[in-house]
Structures are given as structure tokens and as C-alpha cells.
N, C-alpha and C positions, 0 to 999 in steps of 0.2 A: 485790883485784888491780886495778891501774890499767889502764883501757881505752886501747888504742893510738889515737893521734890519727888522724883522717881526713886523708889527704894529698892535695894538689891541685896540678895543673900548669895554668898558663894560657898558651896560645899565642895572642898577639894582637899584630899589628904596629903598631897605632896606640897609642902610649904613653899619651895621655890616657885612651883607652878601657880600656887595660890597667889603669891605676891606679884608674879608676872601678869596674871589675869587681872588682878586688882588695879595694877598700874595702867594697863591698857584701857580698862573701862574708864578710869579717871581721866585719861588723856582724851578719849573719844567723847565722853560725856562728863565734863568736869562739874556740871551742876547736879549730877546724880549723887545719891547717898548710899554707900555700902554699909548697911546696918550691922552685918555680922558675917564672919568667915568661919566656917566650921570644918571639921576634918572627918566626922563620922556620922553614921545614921542616928545613933542614940542622941548625940549632941544636937543634931539638926532637929530631930523630933521634939526634944525638950524645949528648944528655943521657940519652935513654931507653936507649941501648946501654951506658951506663956506670953507671946507677943503678937501684935497685929502682923498679919502676913505681908511680906514685901510685894511690890508690884511684879518683880521678876526674880527668878531663882536660876543660878548657874549651878548645875549638879554634875559632878563627875560620876561616871557610872560605877566605878570601884572606889569605895571609901574605906577608911581604916578598919571598920568593924563590919563591913558587909556591902551589899549592892544597894545603890541609892534608891532603887525601886521599892525597897522595903519601907522607905519613908511614907509612901502612899498607902501601905498596908496598916500603918500605925496611926496616921492622922489624916484628916481631910485637908487637902492643900488648895488654897484659893489664889495662888500665884500662877503666872505664866512661867513656862519652863524652857530653858535652853540647856541641853545636855552637852558635856564635854567628854570625849571618849577617844581611845586609841584603837577602837575596833575597826574592822574592815569597812571601807567606804561604801561598798555595795549594799550592805545591810542598812546603813544610815540613809542612803538615798531613797531606799524603798519606803521609808517612813517619814519623809519630809512633808507632812500634812498638817493642816489646821494651825494651831498656835504653837506647836512644838517645833523646835529647831535643834540642830546638832552641830558641834564644832569638833573637827578632828584635831587631835594633839600631834605635834605642837601647834597651839592656837596661833594663827596669823592675824595681825591687826586688820587686814582687809576683810577677812572672813568674819571676824568679830563685829566689825562695823556693819556688814550686810545683815548679820543676825539681829543686831540691835535695831536697825532700820525696819526689819520685818516685824519685830515686836512692837515698835512704835506705830506702824501702819495698822496692825491688827488691833491694837488698843484704841487708836483713833476711830476705827470702824466698829468698835465695841464687839469685836469678834473674839470670843474666849471659849474655845470648844475643847480644851484639854480635858480628857475624861480618863477614868481609871481603865477603861477598855483600851484607849490609845496606849497608856502606859504599859499594860500587861502585854499587848501585842508587840510593843517595842522591846520589852524585856525578853520575850521569846526570840524575836528576830536577832537581837544583838547577841544573845547567848549562843544561838545556833551559828551566827556568823562570826563569832569571836575568833581571833587568831591567838592561839596559845603559844607561849614561849618556853623554851627549855629551862628547867629549874635545877637539873642535876645531870651529872655525867658518870658513867661507869668507868672506873679506872683500874687497869690490870694490877694485880698484886702477886706476891710470890705464890700464894696458895689459892688464888682465885681473883676476886675483884673487890674493890671498895667503892663507896659512893662519895662523890665530890659535889658539894653544893655550888651552883653557879654564883651565888651571892658572895662566896668566899674567894672567888677568882679575881686577882688584880689585873692580869692580862693573859692573853693567849699568844703564843709565839710559834712561827713556822720556820723551820730551817731544814733543808735537804729532805723535804717531804715528810718531816716528823713534826707533829704538833704537840706543844707543851703548854699545859695550864699551870700558871704560877699563882699561888695563893698569897694573900696579904702577909702571911707569916713566913714567906719565902720557900715554901715547899713546891718542888717541881713534879708535875704529874704528866707522864706521857699518855696521850689519849688518841683514840682511833677515829678522829674526825678532822677533815681538812678545814682550813679557815673559811673556805667558800660556803661550806654547809653550816658552820657555826654562825657565820654572818647572817644567814637567813633565819636561824633558830633562836638567836639571842634577842632579848628585849632591847630595841634601839634607844630606849630612854636611858639605858645604863651602859651600853656597850657600843663602841664605834670602831669601824675598820680604818685604822689610821694609815696603813700602807700594806704592802704585800706580806710583810712579816708579822704585823701586830694588829690584834683587836684589843682595845684597852677599856677598862672599867672607868667610868667618869670619876670615881672616888679617888683614883691615884693621881689625878692631874693637879699639879702644884703651880705651874706657871707655863705660859705660852709665849715664846719669843719669835719675833720676825727674823727670817733668814733671807738669803739672796733669792732673786727671781720669784718673789712672792710666796716662797715656801715658809713653813712654820716649824719650829722646834718645840716639842712637848717635854717639859720637865716634870718628872713624876716622883712621888713618894709612896711606896719604896721605889728606888731607882731601877730602871731597866738596864740590862748589861750593855745594850747598844743605844745609840742616839735614835730617838723616834722622830722621823721627819715626815711631815704632812706636805704632800705636793701642792703646787700652786692650783692645780685643778680641783683638789679636794679642800683647799683652805677655806673657801666660803661655806661649804656645807658643814665643815667641822666647827667653825665659829657659830653657825646657826644651831648646831646640835648642843654646844655648850650653853648657848643663850636661851634655850627653849624653856 
């Protein structure tokens, strides 16, 4: 008698991350069936209300139209859950109980494999204790433990200040202790923040400290070239005034950042 395939739903609003997770699952468990990949709460709820629930759901905490916990407020879920999140690890570790598991972004294959094996062990033992109480406790813990990232910067102007959105910044550059934020349209804005502070306050999914002079937005990267002694040259669009060199020591983490 043929064993039914394990069915999976992925809810992830970042399409590259969605594809990467899908590819890793297919590699680790090629016999599983990914029945749907959604990007928002509404889309996920609509699908669950009109289809048999999958055996396992991978839910990103932050979806395109809200927090994934809202799914449980709108429909009764009969699947086991693995959350994916960029939230602080201490909050996650505090709630590794029952059939719920969590994967920190960027998701690593070895961590995904461990989570999958936990799911299989719990299912084989017929332990399925995910409850709405677990979910709400988790929502509170992760909301309280969430690390927020800077979304705007105050920029000095002739008669005061203007607001600069972080999403509009192509790169940050430091020279002679002066930091400049350069937007995609080429506007240069002098800001009163060193790169060291910015590095800690910017979302690492989008910004990377390439070297002492530059923090770059992932959207400007056009090409990466090998250079001598294991260094990398980053070609950008728009082009930066100076060559961006990533050191041999940073090259591995840089490539992992690009590939997450």
C-alpha cells in the first residue's frame, strides 16, 4: 500500500526566501509535496478554508498584509507549524515546546533538517499539541522580543531637517569621519550617524557592511567579481564613485548574505 505524501504549505512574503525554502525542503525531503506557497494572511486563510489542511505549515511571522498569527484568529488550523522568523533568538528558545518549532532567518539547511526531523518524530508519536494558547503566548513573546530596525533618518536641511526613508538609500559611505547616505536617484545626504551605529540599526536582510567605507543595499548589486587573495569586487547599479572591495575575511559571509 502506497504511503500518502506529506503535504506542506509555505507562507512567506519574500519571494526569493520562499523559493530558497522550497528548494531546501525539496532537497531534504524530495518525496514531500508542497501544495501551495502564499505571501499573505488573507491568501493563506482563503486557501485553508477551501482545501484539506496540509500536514505541515511553514509560516513566516511577518507576511505581506499582517502577522501570521492572524491566520489562527480567522480559521481553525489542523496542521503542525514551523515558524520562520528574523526575531531575536532568546524569544524563540523560550517557546520551543510541543509541536511548534522555529527557524531563524536566514534559514540554514541543517536547522531545517532538524526541524523536519522533529516534526516527523512528533507525528510518528501522534503528538500534536499545538493550541491557540501556544500561538498567542508565542505572539506576545516574539512581539516583545522583536528587534526593530531603523526605517528613516533625519537629514539636516537649510532651514531645519528633512526625513529620509532607509528604503530609498542605495549605499552609505564614510570618509574623513563624515557619513553620506546616497539615494537611488543620486542625491547625497550628510547624516549624523557613523557606519558602526548604522550597521547595528539597519535590517541585515537588505544592508551589508562591505568594508570600512561602505554599507550597501542589496538592490544595487549588479555583479560580483573575484579579485586577488580571495577578495571580491562588487559592481553596482548605480555605480559607486570608488571600487567596493570585500576582504577575504568577509567574502564568505558576504556570499552567504547574498544567497540567503
